[in-house]
PyMOL Python script that loads the backbone (N, CA, C, O; Angstrom):
from pymol import cmd

cmd.read_pdbstr("""\
ATOM      1  N   MET A   1      25.306  12.783 -52.266  1.00  0.00           N
ATOM      2  CA  MET A   1      25.246  11.390 -51.800  1.00  0.00           C
ATOM      3  C   MET A   1      25.941  11.340 -50.372  1.00  0.00           C
ATOM      4  O   MET A   1      25.498  10.655 -49.450  1.00  0.00           O
ATOM      5  N   LYS A   2      27.086  12.145 -50.282  1.00  0.00           N
ATOM      6  CA  LYS A   2      27.865  12.035 -49.054  1.00  0.00           C
ATOM      7  C   LYS A   2      27.029  12.600 -47.919  1.00  0.00           C
ATOM      8  O   LYS A   2      27.009  12.075 -46.806  1.00  0.00           O
ATOM      9  N   ASN A   3      26.334  13.696 -48.241  1.00  0.00           N
ATOM     10  CA  ASN A   3      25.502  14.337 -47.219  1.00  0.00           C
ATOM     11  C   ASN A   3      24.352  13.386 -46.722  1.00  0.00           C
ATOM     12  O   ASN A   3      23.989  13.415 -45.546  1.00  0.00           O
ATOM     13  N   ILE A   4      23.820  12.590 -47.596  1.00  0.00           N
ATOM     14  CA  ILE A   4      22.823  11.603 -47.145  1.00  0.00           C
ATOM     15  C   ILE A   4      23.314  10.600 -46.277  1.00  0.00           C
ATOM     16  O   ILE A   4      22.646  10.199 -45.325  1.00  0.00           O
ATOM     17  N   LYS A   5      24.581  10.118 -46.581  1.00  0.00           N
ATOM     18  CA  LYS A   5      25.182   9.134 -45.691  1.00  0.00           C
ATOM     19  C   LYS A   5      25.457   9.750 -44.296  1.00  0.00           C
ATOM     20  O   LYS A   5      25.252   9.060 -43.297  1.00  0.00           O
ATOM     21  N   HIS A   6      25.911  11.014 -44.189  1.00  0.00           N
ATOM     22  CA  HIS A   6      26.178  11.586 -42.950  1.00  0.00           C
ATOM     23  C   HIS A   6      24.857  11.809 -42.200  1.00  0.00           C
ATOM     24  O   HIS A   6      24.768  11.543 -41.001  1.00  0.00           O
ATOM     25  N   PHE A   7      23.872  12.282 -42.887  1.00  0.00           N
ATOM     26  CA  PHE A   7      22.507  12.480 -42.265  1.00  0.00           C
ATOM     27  C   PHE A   7      22.001  11.150 -41.722  1.00  0.00           C
ATOM     28  O   PHE A   7      21.544  11.100 -40.580  1.00  0.00           O
ATOM     29  N   ALA A   8      22.064  10.106 -42.474  1.00  0.00           N
ATOM     30  CA  ALA A   8      21.519   8.730 -42.060  1.00  0.00           C
ATOM     31  C   ALA A   8      22.295   8.276 -40.801  1.00  0.00           C
ATOM     32  O   ALA A   8      21.706   7.781 -39.840  1.00  0.00           O
ATOM     33  N   THR A   9      23.618   8.457 -40.834  1.00  0.00           N
ATOM     34  CA  THR A   9      24.367   8.095 -39.644  1.00  0.00           C
ATOM     35  C   THR A   9      24.063   8.857 -38.402  1.00  0.00           C
ATOM     36  O   THR A   9      24.059   8.288 -37.311  1.00  0.00           O
ATOM     37  N   ALA A  10      23.800  10.165 -38.537  1.00  0.00           N
ATOM     38  CA  ALA A  10      23.414  10.923 -37.349  1.00  0.00           C
ATOM     39  C   ALA A  10      22.072  10.608 -36.856  1.00  0.00           C
ATOM     40  O   ALA A  10      21.834  10.628 -35.648  1.00  0.00           O
ATOM     41  N   VAL A  11      21.185  10.319 -37.731  1.00  0.00           N
ATOM     42  CA  VAL A  11      19.793   9.958 -37.328  1.00  0.00           C
ATOM     43  C   VAL A  11      19.909   8.620 -36.582  1.00  0.00           C
ATOM     44  O   VAL A  11      19.390   8.494 -35.473  1.00  0.00           O
ATOM     45  N   THR A  12      20.557   7.656 -37.147  1.00  0.00           N
ATOM     46  CA  THR A  12      20.730   6.322 -36.543  1.00  0.00           C
ATOM     47  C   THR A  12      21.370   6.453 -35.119  1.00  0.00           C
ATOM     48  O   THR A  12      20.872   5.834 -34.179  1.00  0.00           O
ATOM     49  N   LEU A  13      22.364   7.178 -34.967  1.00  0.00           N
ATOM     50  CA  LEU A  13      23.049   7.357 -33.672  1.00  0.00           C
ATOM     51  C   LEU A  13      22.149   8.076 -32.670  1.00  0.00           C
ATOM     52  O   LEU A  13      22.178   7.780 -31.475  1.00  0.00           O
ATOM     53  N   THR A  14      21.351   9.020 -33.162  1.00  0.00           N
ATOM     54  CA  THR A  14      20.530   9.700 -32.268  1.00  0.00           C
ATOM     55  C   THR A  14      19.432   8.875 -31.752  1.00  0.00           C
ATOM     56  O   THR A  14      19.117   8.928 -30.563  1.00  0.00           O
ATOM     57  N   LEU A  15      18.826   8.103 -32.607  1.00  0.00           N
ATOM     58  CA  LEU A  15      17.744   7.154 -32.182  1.00  0.00           C
ATOM     59  C   LEU A  15      18.277   6.058 -31.298  1.00  0.00           C
ATOM     60  O   LEU A  15      17.578   5.640 -30.375  1.00  0.00           O
ATOM     61  N   ALA A  16      19.457   5.579 -31.527  1.00  0.00           N
ATOM     62  CA  ALA A  16      20.053   4.567 -30.731  1.00  0.00           C
ATOM     63  C   ALA A  16      20.335   5.078 -29.270  1.00  0.00           C
ATOM     64  O   ALA A  16      20.154   4.362 -28.285  1.00  0.00           O
ATOM     65  N   SER A  17      20.756   6.268 -29.212  1.00  0.00           N
ATOM     66  CA  SER A  17      21.047   6.802 -27.887  1.00  0.00           C
ATOM     67  C   SER A  17      19.798   6.994 -27.064  1.00  0.00           C
ATOM     68  O   SER A  17      19.836   6.859 -25.841  1.00  0.00           O
ATOM     69  N   PHE A  18      18.663   7.314 -27.727  1.00  0.00           N
ATOM     70  CA  PHE A  18      17.425   7.483 -26.933  1.00  0.00           C
ATOM     71  C   PHE A  18      16.931   6.205 -26.364  1.00  0.00           C
ATOM     72  O   PHE A  18      16.452   6.144 -25.231  1.00  0.00           O
ATOM     73  N   THR A  19      17.055   5.156 -27.177  1.00  0.00           N
ATOM     74  CA  THR A  19      16.659   3.853 -26.620  1.00  0.00           C
ATOM     75  C   THR A  19      17.648   3.293 -25.608  1.00  0.00           C
ATOM     76  O   THR A  19      17.288   2.462 -24.774  1.00  0.00           O
ATOM     77  N   THR A  20      18.822   3.722 -25.677  1.00  0.00           N
ATOM     78  CA  THR A  20      19.855   3.153 -24.697  1.00  0.00           C
ATOM     79  C   THR A  20      19.536   3.679 -23.252  1.00  0.00           C
ATOM     80  O   THR A  20      19.622   2.932 -22.277  1.00  0.00           O
ATOM     81  N   PHE A  21      19.181   4.932 -23.159  1.00  0.00           N
ATOM     82  CA  PHE A  21      18.998   5.525 -21.859  1.00  0.00           C
ATOM     83  C   PHE A  21      17.562   5.468 -21.212  1.00  0.00           C
ATOM     84  O   PHE A  21      17.324   5.946 -20.103  1.00  0.00           O
ATOM     85  N   ALA A  22      16.675   4.874 -21.963  1.00  0.00           N
ATOM     86  CA  ALA A  22      15.296   4.853 -21.406  1.00  0.00           C
ATOM     87  C   ALA A  22      15.178   3.742 -20.350  1.00  0.00           C
ATOM     88  O   ALA A  22      15.640   2.620 -20.557  1.00  0.00           O
ATOM     89  N   ALA A  23      14.567   4.070 -19.246  1.00  0.00           N
ATOM     90  CA  ALA A  23      14.333   3.011 -18.143  1.00  0.00           C
ATOM     91  C   ALA A  23      13.192   2.078 -18.604  1.00  0.00           C
ATOM     92  O   ALA A  23      12.205   2.551 -19.168  1.00  0.00           O
ATOM     93  N   VAL A  24      13.311   0.855 -18.386  1.00  0.00           N
ATOM     94  CA  VAL A  24      12.377  -0.153 -18.868  1.00  0.00           C
ATOM     95  C   VAL A  24      11.720  -0.803 -17.621  1.00  0.00           C
ATOM     96  O   VAL A  24      12.372  -0.984 -16.593  1.00  0.00           O
ATOM     97  N   PRO A  25      10.482  -1.131 -17.728  1.00  0.00           N
ATOM     98  CA  PRO A  25       9.828  -1.905 -16.619  1.00  0.00           C
ATOM     99  C   PRO A  25      10.348  -3.307 -16.555  1.00  0.00           C
ATOM    100  O   PRO A  25      10.681  -3.920 -17.569  1.00  0.00           O
ATOM    101  N   VAL A  26      10.414  -3.812 -15.330  1.00  0.00           N
ATOM    102  CA  VAL A  26      10.924  -5.248 -15.214  1.00  0.00           C
ATOM    103  C   VAL A  26       9.950  -5.907 -14.238  1.00  0.00           C
ATOM    104  O   VAL A  26       9.250  -5.220 -13.493  1.00  0.00           O
ATOM    105  N   ASP A  27       9.907  -7.290 -14.245  1.00  0.00           N
ATOM    106  CA  ASP A  27       9.126  -7.957 -13.292  1.00  0.00           C
ATOM    107  C   ASP A  27       9.954  -8.410 -12.072  1.00  0.00           C
ATOM    108  O   ASP A  27      11.173  -8.236 -12.044  1.00  0.00           O
ATOM    109  N   MET A  28       9.316  -8.960 -11.126  1.00  0.00           N
ATOM    110  CA  MET A  28       9.973  -9.323  -9.900  1.00  0.00           C
ATOM    111  C   MET A  28      11.130 -10.341 -10.188  1.00  0.00           C
ATOM    112  O   MET A  28      12.194 -10.209  -9.583  1.00  0.00           O
ATOM    113  N   GLN A  29      10.965 -11.283 -11.033  1.00  0.00           N
ATOM    114  CA  GLN A  29      12.014 -12.273 -11.409  1.00  0.00           C
ATOM    115  C   GLN A  29      13.247 -11.577 -11.894  1.00  0.00           C
ATOM    116  O   GLN A  29      14.336 -11.836 -11.381  1.00  0.00           O
ATOM    117  N   LYS A  30      13.122 -10.683 -12.884  1.00  0.00           N
ATOM    118  CA  LYS A  30      14.222  -9.895 -13.381  1.00  0.00           C
ATOM    119  C   LYS A  30      14.828  -9.004 -12.364  1.00  0.00           C
ATOM    120  O   LYS A  30      16.045  -8.821 -12.334  1.00  0.00           O
ATOM    121  N   ALA A  31      13.992  -8.433 -11.511  1.00  0.00           N
ATOM    122  CA  ALA A  31      14.487  -7.408 -10.497  1.00  0.00           C
ATOM    123  C   ALA A  31      15.486  -8.062  -9.540  1.00  0.00           C
ATOM    124  O   ALA A  31      16.430  -7.414  -9.090  1.00  0.00           O
ATOM    125  N   LEU A  32      15.277  -9.352  -9.230  1.00  0.00           N
ATOM    126  CA  LEU A  32      16.223 -10.032  -8.347  1.00  0.00           C
ATOM    127  C   LEU A  32      17.607 -10.015  -8.807  1.00  0.00           C
ATOM    128  O   LEU A  32      18.486 -10.106  -7.950  1.00  0.00           O
ATOM    129  N   SER A  33      17.928  -9.911 -10.050  1.00  0.00           N
ATOM    130  CA  SER A  33      19.332  -9.924 -10.585  1.00  0.00           C
ATOM    131  C   SER A  33      19.799  -8.467 -10.705  1.00  0.00           C
ATOM    132  O   SER A  33      20.925  -8.293 -11.171  1.00  0.00           O
ATOM    133  N   LEU A  34      19.086  -7.417 -10.349  1.00  0.00           N
ATOM    134  CA  LEU A  34      19.475  -6.030 -10.510  1.00  0.00           C
ATOM    135  C   LEU A  34      19.775  -5.415  -9.147  1.00  0.00           C
ATOM    136  O   LEU A  34      19.395  -5.949  -8.105  1.00  0.00           O
ATOM    137  N   THR A  35      20.480  -4.252  -9.186  1.00  0.00           N
ATOM    138  CA  THR A  35      20.809  -3.582  -7.959  1.00  0.00           C
ATOM    139  C   THR A  35      19.776  -2.436  -7.704  1.00  0.00           C
ATOM    140  O   THR A  35      19.691  -1.499  -8.498  1.00  0.00           O
ATOM    141  N   GLU A  36      19.016  -2.519  -6.620  1.00  0.00           N
ATOM    142  CA  GLU A  36      17.992  -1.527  -6.245  1.00  0.00           C
ATOM    143  C   GLU A  36      18.776  -0.230  -5.809  1.00  0.00           C
ATOM    144  O   GLU A  36      19.694  -0.263  -4.989  1.00  0.00           O
ATOM    145  N   THR A  37      18.341   0.888  -6.417  1.00  0.00           N
ATOM    146  CA  THR A  37      18.980   2.233  -6.127  1.00  0.00           C
ATOM    147  C   THR A  37      18.071   3.273  -5.470  1.00  0.00           C
ATOM    148  O   THR A  37      18.516   4.360  -5.105  1.00  0.00           O
ATOM    149  N   GLY A  38      16.781   2.920  -5.325  1.00  0.00           N
ATOM    150  CA  GLY A  38      15.893   3.891  -4.674  1.00  0.00           C
ATOM    151  C   GLY A  38      14.464   3.703  -5.028  1.00  0.00           C
ATOM    152  O   GLY A  38      14.070   2.649  -5.526  1.00  0.00           O
ATOM    153  N   VAL A  39      13.646   4.753  -4.769  1.00  0.00           N
ATOM    154  CA  VAL A  39      12.233   4.658  -5.078  1.00  0.00           C
ATOM    155  C   VAL A  39      11.762   6.042  -5.721  1.00  0.00           C
ATOM    156  O   VAL A  39      12.254   7.094  -5.315  1.00  0.00           O
ATOM    157  N   VAL A  40      10.872   6.024  -6.657  1.00  0.00           N
ATOM    158  CA  VAL A  40      10.340   7.194  -7.173  1.00  0.00           C
ATOM    159  C   VAL A  40       8.820   7.177  -6.993  1.00  0.00           C
ATOM    160  O   VAL A  40       8.233   6.099  -6.896  1.00  0.00           O
ATOM    161  N   SER A  41       8.184   8.321  -6.946  1.00  0.00           N
ATOM    162  CA  SER A  41       6.744   8.269  -6.780  1.00  0.00           C
ATOM    163  C   SER A  41       6.179   9.426  -7.708  1.00  0.00           C
ATOM    164  O   SER A  41       6.848  10.420  -7.989  1.00  0.00           O
ATOM    165  N   ALA A  42       4.922   9.212  -8.144  1.00  0.00           N
ATOM    166  CA  ALA A  42       4.238  10.117  -8.971  1.00  0.00           C
ATOM    167  C   ALA A  42       2.812  10.239  -8.602  1.00  0.00           C
ATOM    168  O   ALA A  42       2.252   9.305  -8.028  1.00  0.00           O
ATOM    169  N   GLY A  43       2.176  11.357  -8.902  1.00  0.00           N
ATOM    170  CA  GLY A  43       0.662  11.536  -8.528  1.00  0.00           C
ATOM    171  C   GLY A  43       0.027  12.448  -9.590  1.00  0.00           C
ATOM    172  O   GLY A  43       0.654  12.890 -10.553  1.00  0.00           O
ATOM    173  N   GLN A  44      -1.259  12.693  -9.337  1.00  0.00           N
ATOM    174  CA  GLN A  44      -2.003  13.595 -10.225  1.00  0.00           C
ATOM    175  C   GLN A  44      -2.159  12.973 -11.642  1.00  0.00           C
ATOM    176  O   GLN A  44      -2.358  13.730 -12.592  1.00  0.00           O
ATOM    177  N   ALA A  45      -2.082  11.695 -11.819  1.00  0.00           N
ATOM    178  CA  ALA A  45      -2.304  11.106 -13.131  1.00  0.00           C
ATOM    179  C   ALA A  45      -3.752  10.757 -13.268  1.00  0.00           C
ATOM    180  O   ALA A  45      -4.454  10.433 -12.311  1.00  0.00           O
ATOM    181  N   THR A  46      -4.182  10.842 -14.564  1.00  0.00           N
ATOM    182  CA  THR A  46      -5.683  10.568 -14.779  1.00  0.00           C
ATOM    183  C   THR A  46      -5.912   9.171 -15.315  1.00  0.00           C
ATOM    184  O   THR A  46      -7.034   8.666 -15.296  1.00  0.00           O
ATOM    185  N   THR A  47      -4.823   8.535 -15.804  1.00  0.00           N
ATOM    186  CA  THR A  47      -4.921   7.161 -16.321  1.00  0.00           C
ATOM    187  C   THR A  47      -3.734   6.310 -15.888  1.00  0.00           C
ATOM    188  O   THR A  47      -2.687   6.854 -15.537  1.00  0.00           O
ATOM    189  N   LEU A  48      -3.879   4.957 -15.904  1.00  0.00           N
ATOM    190  CA  LEU A  48      -2.736   4.163 -15.496  1.00  0.00           C
ATOM    191  C   LEU A  48      -1.569   4.343 -16.408  1.00  0.00           C
ATOM    192  O   LEU A  48      -0.423   4.333 -15.959  1.00  0.00           O
ATOM    193  N   SER A  49      -1.847   4.521 -17.773  1.00  0.00           N
ATOM    194  CA  SER A  49      -0.775   4.771 -18.657  1.00  0.00           C
ATOM    195  C   SER A  49       0.042   6.083 -18.387  1.00  0.00           C
ATOM    196  O   SER A  49       1.267   6.098 -18.508  1.00  0.00           O
ATOM    197  N   SER A  50      -0.662   7.145 -18.029  1.00  0.00           N
ATOM    198  CA  SER A  50       0.044   8.306 -17.769  1.00  0.00           C
ATOM    199  C   SER A  50       0.833   8.184 -16.418  1.00  0.00           C
ATOM    200  O   SER A  50       1.894   8.788 -16.258  1.00  0.00           O
ATOM    201  N   LEU A  51       0.303   7.416 -15.495  1.00  0.00           N
ATOM    202  CA  LEU A  51       0.989   7.202 -14.210  1.00  0.00           C
ATOM    203  C   LEU A  51       2.303   6.465 -14.519  1.00  0.00           C
ATOM    204  O   LEU A  51       3.376   6.876 -14.079  1.00  0.00           O
ATOM    205  N   GLU A  52       2.193   5.341 -15.306  1.00  0.00           N
ATOM    206  CA  GLU A  52       3.356   4.586 -15.687  1.00  0.00           C
ATOM    207  C   GLU A  52       4.436   5.432 -16.387  1.00  0.00           C
ATOM    208  O   GLU A  52       5.625   5.325 -16.087  1.00  0.00           O
ATOM    209  N   ALA A  53       3.975   6.286 -17.340  1.00  0.00           N
ATOM    210  CA  ALA A  53       4.810   7.175 -17.994  1.00  0.00           C
ATOM    211  C   ALA A  53       5.581   8.149 -17.126  1.00  0.00           C
ATOM    212  O   ALA A  53       6.774   8.387 -17.310  1.00  0.00           O
ATOM    213  N   ASP A  54       4.834   8.712 -16.156  1.00  0.00           N
ATOM    214  CA  ASP A  54       5.466   9.516 -15.150  1.00  0.00           C
ATOM    215  C   ASP A  54       6.475   8.776 -14.309  1.00  0.00           C
ATOM    216  O   ASP A  54       7.590   9.270 -14.142  1.00  0.00           O
ATOM    217  N   LEU A  55       6.147   7.624 -13.771  1.00  0.00           N
ATOM    218  CA  LEU A  55       7.121   6.850 -13.064  1.00  0.00           C
ATOM    219  C   LEU A  55       8.360   6.543 -13.925  1.00  0.00           C
ATOM    220  O   LEU A  55       9.483   6.670 -13.437  1.00  0.00           O
ATOM    221  N   ALA A  56       8.177   6.143 -15.194  1.00  0.00           N
ATOM    222  CA  ALA A  56       9.331   5.856 -16.072  1.00  0.00           C
ATOM    223  C   ALA A  56      10.191   7.047 -16.313  1.00  0.00           C
ATOM    224  O   ALA A  56      11.419   6.961 -16.309  1.00  0.00           O
ATOM    225  N   SER A  57       9.520   8.203 -16.532  1.00  0.00           N
ATOM    226  CA  SER A  57      10.244   9.441 -16.709  1.00  0.00           C
ATOM    227  C   SER A  57      11.097   9.825 -15.427  1.00  0.00           C
ATOM    228  O   SER A  57      12.234  10.277 -15.560  1.00  0.00           O
ATOM    229  N   LYS A  58      10.531   9.636 -14.204  1.00  0.00           N
ATOM    230  CA  LYS A  58      11.313   9.975 -13.082  1.00  0.00           C
ATOM    231  C   LYS A  58      12.403   8.965 -12.763  1.00  0.00           C
ATOM    232  O   LYS A  58      13.450   9.302 -12.210  1.00  0.00           O
ATOM    233  N   ALA A  59      12.131   7.725 -13.122  1.00  0.00           N
ATOM    234  CA  ALA A  59      13.204   6.713 -12.976  1.00  0.00           C
ATOM    235  C   ALA A  59      14.433   7.098 -13.909  1.00  0.00           C
ATOM    236  O   ALA A  59      15.600   7.133 -13.520  1.00  0.00           O
ATOM    237  N   GLU A  60      14.032   7.358 -15.094  1.00  0.00           N
ATOM    238  CA  GLU A  60      15.078   7.813 -16.116  1.00  0.00           C
ATOM    239  C   GLU A  60      15.883   8.968 -15.608  1.00  0.00           C
ATOM    240  O   GLU A  60      17.110   8.985 -15.704  1.00  0.00           O
ATOM    241  N   ALA A  61      15.157   9.973 -15.044  1.00  0.00           N
ATOM    242  CA  ALA A  61      15.787  11.169 -14.628  1.00  0.00           C
ATOM    243  C   ALA A  61      16.807  10.881 -13.438  1.00  0.00           C
ATOM    244  O   ALA A  61      17.784  11.608 -13.262  1.00  0.00           O
ATOM    245  N   GLN A  62      16.537   9.814 -12.656  1.00  0.00           N
ATOM    246  CA  GLN A  62      17.409   9.364 -11.563  1.00  0.00           C
ATOM    247  C   GLN A  62      18.489   8.521 -12.073  1.00  0.00           C
ATOM    248  O   GLN A  62      19.301   8.067 -11.266  1.00  0.00           O
ATOM    249  N   GLY A  63      18.596   8.247 -13.375  1.00  0.00           N
ATOM    250  CA  GLY A  63      19.663   7.419 -13.914  1.00  0.00           C
ATOM    251  C   GLY A  63      19.383   5.941 -13.920  1.00  0.00           C
ATOM    252  O   GLY A  63      20.270   5.145 -14.226  1.00  0.00           O
ATOM    253  N   ALA A  64      18.246   5.581 -13.609  1.00  0.00           N
ATOM    254  CA  ALA A  64      17.897   4.151 -13.510  1.00  0.00           C
ATOM    255  C   ALA A  64      17.752   3.529 -14.977  1.00  0.00           C
ATOM    256  O   ALA A  64      17.274   4.149 -15.927  1.00  0.00           O
ATOM    257  N   SER A  65      18.202   2.300 -15.026  1.00  0.00           N
ATOM    258  CA  SER A  65      17.997   1.473 -16.224  1.00  0.00           C
ATOM    259  C   SER A  65      16.679   0.757 -16.266  1.00  0.00           C
ATOM    260  O   SER A  65      16.122   0.485 -17.330  1.00  0.00           O
ATOM    261  N   SER A  66      16.174   0.447 -15.044  1.00  0.00           N
ATOM    262  CA  SER A  66      14.843  -0.313 -14.955  1.00  0.00           C
ATOM    263  C   SER A  66      14.065   0.210 -13.812  1.00  0.00           C
ATOM    264  O   SER A  66      14.605   0.941 -12.983  1.00  0.00           O
ATOM    265  N   TYR A  67      12.844  -0.124 -13.732  1.00  0.00           N
ATOM    266  CA  TYR A  67      11.983   0.178 -12.611  1.00  0.00           C
ATOM    267  C   TYR A  67      10.847  -0.858 -12.482  1.00  0.00           C
ATOM    268  O   TYR A  67      10.470  -1.520 -13.448  1.00  0.00           O
ATOM    269  N   ARG A  68      10.314  -0.970 -11.234  1.00  0.00           N
ATOM    270  CA  ARG A  68       9.225  -2.027 -11.052  1.00  0.00           C
ATOM    271  C   ARG A  68       8.234  -1.230 -10.253  1.00  0.00           C
ATOM    272  O   ARG A  68       8.583  -0.694  -9.201  1.00  0.00           O
ATOM    273  N   ILE A  69       6.969  -1.129 -10.732  1.00  0.00           N
ATOM    274  CA  ILE A  69       5.922  -0.476 -10.053  1.00  0.00           C
ATOM    275  C   ILE A  69       5.453  -1.290  -8.895  1.00  0.00           C
ATOM    276  O   ILE A  69       5.119  -2.466  -9.043  1.00  0.00           O
ATOM    277  N   ILE A  70       5.423  -0.661  -7.714  1.00  0.00           N
ATOM    278  CA  ILE A  70       5.100  -1.449  -6.472  1.00  0.00           C
ATOM    279  C   ILE A  70       3.792  -1.037  -5.925  1.00  0.00           C
ATOM    280  O   ILE A  70       3.225  -1.785  -5.129  1.00  0.00           O
ATOM    281  N   SER A  71       3.222   0.165  -6.304  1.00  0.00           N
ATOM    282  CA  SER A  71       1.911   0.523  -5.807  1.00  0.00           C
ATOM    283  C   SER A  71       1.296   1.569  -6.781  1.00  0.00           C
ATOM    284  O   SER A  71       1.986   2.384  -7.393  1.00  0.00           O
ATOM    285  N   ALA A  72      -0.019   1.484  -6.871  1.00  0.00           N
ATOM    286  CA  ALA A  72      -0.790   2.431  -7.642  1.00  0.00           C
ATOM    287  C   ALA A  72      -2.196   2.405  -7.148  1.00  0.00           C
ATOM    288  O   ALA A  72      -2.751   1.344  -6.866  1.00  0.00           O
ATOM    289  N   GLY A  73      -2.771   3.561  -7.042  1.00  0.00           N
ATOM    290  CA  GLY A  73      -4.173   3.662  -6.534  1.00  0.00           C
ATOM    291  C   GLY A  73      -4.683   5.090  -6.612  1.00  0.00           C
ATOM    292  O   GLY A  73      -3.985   6.013  -7.032  1.00  0.00           O
ATOM    293  N   GLY A  74      -5.968   5.233  -6.176  1.00  0.00           N
ATOM    294  CA  GLY A  74      -6.575   6.495  -6.223  1.00  0.00           C
ATOM    295  C   GLY A  74      -7.939   6.387  -6.766  1.00  0.00           C
ATOM    296  O   GLY A  74      -8.317   5.344  -7.300  1.00  0.00           O
ATOM    297  N   ASN A  75      -8.751   7.506  -6.641  1.00  0.00           N
ATOM    298  CA  ASN A  75     -10.048   7.513  -7.090  1.00  0.00           C
ATOM    299  C   ASN A  75     -10.133   8.294  -8.539  1.00  0.00           C
ATOM    300  O   ASN A  75     -10.159   7.705  -9.620  1.00  0.00           O
ATOM    301  N   ASN A  76     -10.167   9.519  -8.394  1.00  0.00           N
ATOM    302  CA  ASN A  76     -10.248  10.376  -9.628  1.00  0.00           C
ATOM    303  C   ASN A  76      -8.797  10.669 -10.158  1.00  0.00           C
ATOM    304  O   ASN A  76      -8.591  10.668 -11.371  1.00  0.00           O
ATOM    305  N   LEU A  77      -7.867  10.901  -9.326  1.00  0.00           N
ATOM    306  CA  LEU A  77      -6.534  11.033  -9.668  1.00  0.00           C
ATOM    307  C   LEU A  77      -5.639   9.956  -9.067  1.00  0.00           C
ATOM    308  O   LEU A  77      -5.764   9.633  -7.885  1.00  0.00           O
ATOM    309  N   LEU A  78      -4.729   9.395  -9.878  1.00  0.00           N
ATOM    310  CA  LEU A  78      -3.970   8.219  -9.414  1.00  0.00           C
ATOM    311  C   LEU A  78      -2.562   8.712  -8.875  1.00  0.00           C
ATOM    312  O   LEU A  78      -2.061   9.777  -9.235  1.00  0.00           O
ATOM    313  N   HIS A  79      -2.007   7.886  -8.028  1.00  0.00           N
ATOM    314  CA  HIS A  79      -0.770   8.106  -7.497  1.00  0.00           C
ATOM    315  C   HIS A  79      -0.073   6.641  -7.407  1.00  0.00           C
ATOM    316  O   HIS A  79      -0.747   5.615  -7.320  1.00  0.00           O
ATOM    317  N   GLY A  80       1.277   6.650  -7.435  1.00  0.00           N
ATOM    318  CA  GLY A  80       1.959   5.375  -7.361  1.00  0.00           C
ATOM    319  C   GLY A  80       3.440   5.519  -7.092  1.00  0.00           C
ATOM    320  O   GLY A  80       3.994   6.617  -7.044  1.00  0.00           O
ATOM    321  N   SER A  81       4.051   4.374  -6.921  1.00  0.00           N
ATOM    322  CA  SER A  81       5.593   4.407  -6.652  1.00  0.00           C
ATOM    323  C   SER A  81       6.162   3.194  -7.306  1.00  0.00           C
ATOM    324  O   SER A  81       5.490   2.194  -7.560  1.00  0.00           O
ATOM    325  N   ALA A  82       7.476   3.330  -7.578  1.00  0.00           N
ATOM    326  CA  ALA A  82       8.278   2.292  -8.246  1.00  0.00           C
ATOM    327  C   ALA A  82       9.630   2.260  -7.633  1.00  0.00           C
ATOM    328  O   ALA A  82      10.205   3.284  -7.265  1.00  0.00           O
ATOM    329  N   VAL A  83      10.165   0.974  -7.522  1.00  0.00           N
ATOM    330  CA  VAL A  83      11.518   0.818  -7.079  1.00  0.00           C
ATOM    331  C   VAL A  83      12.325   0.968  -8.415  1.00  0.00           C
ATOM    332  O   VAL A  83      11.916   0.493  -9.474  1.00  0.00           O
ATOM    333  N   ILE A  84      13.475   1.648  -8.296  1.00  0.00           N
ATOM    334  CA  ILE A  84      14.360   1.779  -9.484  1.00  0.00           C
ATOM    335  C   ILE A  84      15.727   1.035  -9.320  1.00  0.00           C
ATOM    336  O   ILE A  84      16.279   0.884  -8.230  1.00  0.00           O
ATOM    337  N   TYR A  85      16.184   0.617 -10.435  1.00  0.00           N
ATOM    338  CA  TYR A  85      17.300  -0.313 -10.432  1.00  0.00           C
ATOM    339  C   TYR A  85      18.426   0.152 -11.534  1.00  0.00           C
ATOM    340  O   TYR A  85      18.118   0.787 -12.543  1.00  0.00           O
ATOM    341  N   LYS A  86      19.633  -0.202 -11.247  1.00  0.00           N
ATOM    342  CA  LYS A  86      20.706   0.050 -12.207  1.00  0.00           C
ATOM    343  C   LYS A  86      21.242  -1.252 -12.640  1.00  0.00           C
ATOM    344  O   LYS A  86      22.163  -1.300 -13.456  1.00  0.00           O
TER     345      LYS A  86
END
""", "prot")
cmd.dss("prot")
cmd.show_as("cartoon", "prot")
cmd.util.cbc("prot")
cmd.orient("prot")
């Protein structure tokens, strides 16, 4: 029983830490209250979802808490950029 409690606690803390550090998208209104820290860009994406995931991953790698996509485009392969915030 004691092992189950320890395991459940460890799983809960692990999942909580993953959600704490993930960069989240914000709209322009919310971005006005945040501090801009830079810009990230990504390319070679085949869908808008994968482009957004790439930008979110790069924002998180830079230590950003939030990001706002400012451009996206392309024909067969997509590219885009996002402003990152802390």
